[in-house]
C-alpha positions as CSV (number, residue, x, y, z in Angstrom):
1,M,0.0,0.0,0.0
2,P,1.4,3.4,-0.9
3,S,2.7,5.6,1.9
4,T,0.4,8.4,3.1
5,P,1.4,11.7,1.5
6,S,2.8,14.3,3.8
7,C,0.9,17.2,2.3
8,V,1.6,19.6,5.2
9,S,2.3,23.2,4.1
10,R,5.5,24.7,5.3
11,P,5.6,28.1,7.1
12,Q,6.4,31.0,4.9
13,H,9.3,33.3,5.7
14,A,8.5,36.8,4.5
15,K,10.9,39.3,6.0
16,P,11.6,42.7,4.4
17,S,15.0,42.9,2.7
18,T,17.6,45.2,4.2
19,G,20.4,44.9,1.6
20,H,21.1,43.5,-1.9
21,A,23.0,40.4,-0.8
22,N,20.4,39.6,1.8
23,A,17.6,40.2,-0.7
24,C,19.3,37.8,-3.1
25,G,19.6,35.2,-0.4
26,R,16.0,35.6,0.7
27,S,14.8,35.6,-2.9
28,S,16.7,32.4,-3.5
29,M,15.3,30.9,-0.2
30,K,11.7,31.9,-1.2
31,E,12.2,30.4,-4.6
32,R,13.6,27.2,-3.0
33,D,10.7,27.0,-0.5
34,M,8.2,27.7,-3.3
35,I,9.7,24.9,-5.4
36,A,9.8,22.5,-2.4
37,R,6.1,23.2,-1.6
38,L,5.1,22.8,-5.2
39,R,7.1,19.5,-5.4
40,D,5.3,18.3,-2.2
41,L,1.9,19.2,-3.8
42,R,2.8,17.4,-7.0
43,S,4.2,14.4,-5.1
44,C,0.8,14.2,-3.3
45,R,-1.0,14.4,-6.6
46,E,1.4,11.7,-8.0
47,E,0.6,9.4,-5.1
48,R,-3.1,9.9,-5.6
49,A,-2.7,9.2,-9.3
50,Q,-0.8,6.0,-8.4
51,E,-3.6,4.9,-6.0
52,E,-6.1,5.6,-8.8
53,V,-4.1,3.3,-11.1
54,I,-4.2,0.6,-8.5
55,R,-8.0,1.0,-8.1
56,R,-8.5,1.0,-11.9
57,R,-6.3,-2.1,-12.4
58,A,-8.3,-3.9,-9.7
59,A,-11.5,-2.9,-11.5
60,A,-10.1,-4.0,-14.9
61,N,-9.1,-7.4,-13.4
62,Q,-12.5,-7.8,-11.9
63,A,-14.2,-7.0,-15.2
64,A,-11.9,-9.6,-17.0
65,R,-12.9,-12.2,-14.4
66,E,-16.6,-11.4,-15.0
67,V,-16.1,-11.8,-18.8
68,Q,-14.5,-15.2,-18.2
69,E,-17.3,-16.2,-15.8
70,A,-19.9,-15.1,-18.4
71,A,-18.1,-17.1,-21.1
72,D,-17.9,-20.1,-18.9
73,A,-21.6,-19.8,-18.1
74,V,-22.5,-19.8,-21.8
75,T,-20.3,-22.8,-22.5
76,E,-21.7,-24.8,-19.6
77,H,-25.3,-23.9,-20.6
78,L,-24.6,-24.9,-24.2
79,Q,-23.1,-28.2,-23.0
80,R,-26.1,-28.9,-20.7
81,M,-28.5,-27.9,-23.6
82,A,-26.8,-30.3,-26.0
83,N,-26.9,-33.1,-23.4
84,A,-30.6,-32.4,-22.7
85,E,-31.3,-32.4,-26.5
86,D,-29.5,-35.7,-26.9
87,A,-31.4,-37.2,-24.0
88,A,-34.8,-35.9,-25.2
89,F,-34.3,-37.2,-28.7
90,G,-32.9,-40.4,-27.5
91,A,-36.0,-41.0,-25.4
92,L,-38.2,-40.5,-28.5
93,V,-36.2,-42.8,-30.7
94,G,-38.0,-46.1,-31.4
95,Q,-41.3,-45.0,-29.8
96,P,-44.5,-43.6,-31.2
97,V,-44.4,-39.8,-30.8
98,N,-47.5,-37.6,-30.4
99,A,-47.8,-33.8,-30.9
100,A,-48.0,-33.1,-27.2
101,S,-44.6,-34.7,-26.4
102,L,-43.1,-32.9,-29.4
103,H,-44.5,-29.6,-28.1
104,R,-43.1,-30.3,-24.6
105,V,-39.6,-31.0,-26.1
106,Q,-39.9,-27.9,-28.3
107,G,-41.0,-25.8,-25.3
108,R,-37.9,-26.9,-23.3
109,F,-35.6,-26.1,-26.2
110,E,-37.2,-22.6,-26.6
111,V,-36.7,-21.9,-22.9
112,A,-33.1,-23.1,-23.2
113,A,-32.6,-20.9,-26.3
114,R,-33.9,-17.8,-24.5
115,K,-31.6,-18.6,-21.6
116,T,-28.7,-18.9,-24.0
117,G,-29.6,-15.5,-25.5
118,Q,-29.7,-14.0,-22.0
119,L,-26.3,-15.5,-21.1
120,R,-24.7,-14.3,-24.4
121,K,-26.2,-10.8,-23.8
122,G,-24.6,-10.9,-20.3
123,E,-21.3,-12.0,-21.8
124,K,-21.4,-9.1,-24.3
125,M,-22.3,-6.6,-21.6
126,A,-19.4,-7.9,-19.5
127,G,-17.1,-7.5,-22.5
128,V,-18.2,-3.9,-22.9
129,A,-17.7,-3.2,-19.2
130,E,-14.2,-4.7,-19.5
131,Q,-13.3,-2.5,-22.4
132,R,-14.5,0.6,-20.5
133,R,-12.4,-0.5,-17.5
134,K,-9.4,-0.9,-19.7
135,V,-9.9,2.6,-21.1
136,E,-10.2,4.0,-17.6
137,L,-7.1,2.2,-16.5
138,S,-5.2,3.6,-19.5
139,E,-6.4,7.1,-18.7
140,A,-5.3,6.7,-15.0
141,R,-1.9,5.5,-16.2
142,N,-1.5,8.5,-18.4
143,D,-2.5,10.8,-15.5
144,H,0.0,9.0,-13.3
145,R,2.8,9.3,-15.9
146,A,2.1,13.0,-16.3
147,S,2.2,13.6,-12.6
148,M,5.5,11.6,-12.3
149,K,6.9,13.8,-15.1
150,A,5.9,17.0,-13.2
151,V,7.6,15.8,-10.0
152,T,10.7,14.8,-11.9
153,K,10.8,18.3,-13.5
154,L,10.6,19.9,-10.2
155,N,13.3,17.7,-8.7
156,R,15.6,18.7,-11.6
157,L,14.7,22.4,-11.1
158,S,15.4,22.0,-7.4
159,E,18.8,20.4,-8.1
160,Q,19.7,23.1,-10.6
161,L,18.7,25.8,-8.0
162,A,20.8,24.0,-5.4
163,R,23.8,23.9,-7.7
164,R,23.4,27.5,-8.7
165,N,23.2,28.5,-5.0
166,A,26.2,26.5,-4.2
167,R,28.2,28.3,-6.9
168,R,26.9,31.6,-5.6
169,R,27.9,30.8,-2.0
170,Q,31.3,29.7,-3.2
171,A,31.8,32.9,-5.1
172,L,30.7,34.9,-2.1
173,A,33.1,33.0,0.1
174,E,35.9,33.7,-2.3
175,L,35.0,37.3,-2.4
176,S,34.9,37.5,1.4
177,E,38.4,35.9,1.5
178,E,39.7,38.3,-1.0
179,E,38.2,41.2,0.9
180,E,39.7,39.9,4.2
181,R,43.1,39.5,2.6
182,G,42.8,43.0,1.1
183,Q,41.9,44.8,4.3
184,P,45.0,44.0,6.3
185,R,47.2,45.2,3.4
186,L,45.3,48.5,3.3
187,S,45.9,49.0,7.0
188,T,49.6,48.2,6.7
189,E,50.0,50.5,3.6
190,R,48.7,53.4,5.6
């Protein structure tokens, strides 16, 4: 069973910016938080889509079983009908037959034929239901695929943002080092 999605919203950090470097850092933080929240939402949507695929697959499997059961019922009925027909005609062979006995036999065969028609109609309806379930399963799989794609895109975007921020932090660290090295020189030059 899929894990329960953790669709808890994160607190927003909205502080006024006091300087350019701080504003860039906060902007990047806001962007990262926004992407993370969006990724969480899309992950929840992906989990729900996956659960829907599981439900649709179960419904499609059930419909396939019902088609098989309906086909088996038709086959069994036809076999019973053939056996009953053989027995009825076998009982009439070698004996004088009157119209009443022929009508009784004919009546049984007509009832059996109606039953066969009903069973075949049920089989056909089960087949239509199975096709509908297959279409629904296909649609659910497409939705799940699309939601997985959206989560993957956000994961890539988050990774790109993290790499960009890492390069930015490294550049700021190098700049700070250069400034620190440059300040003592200035004080010794004076």
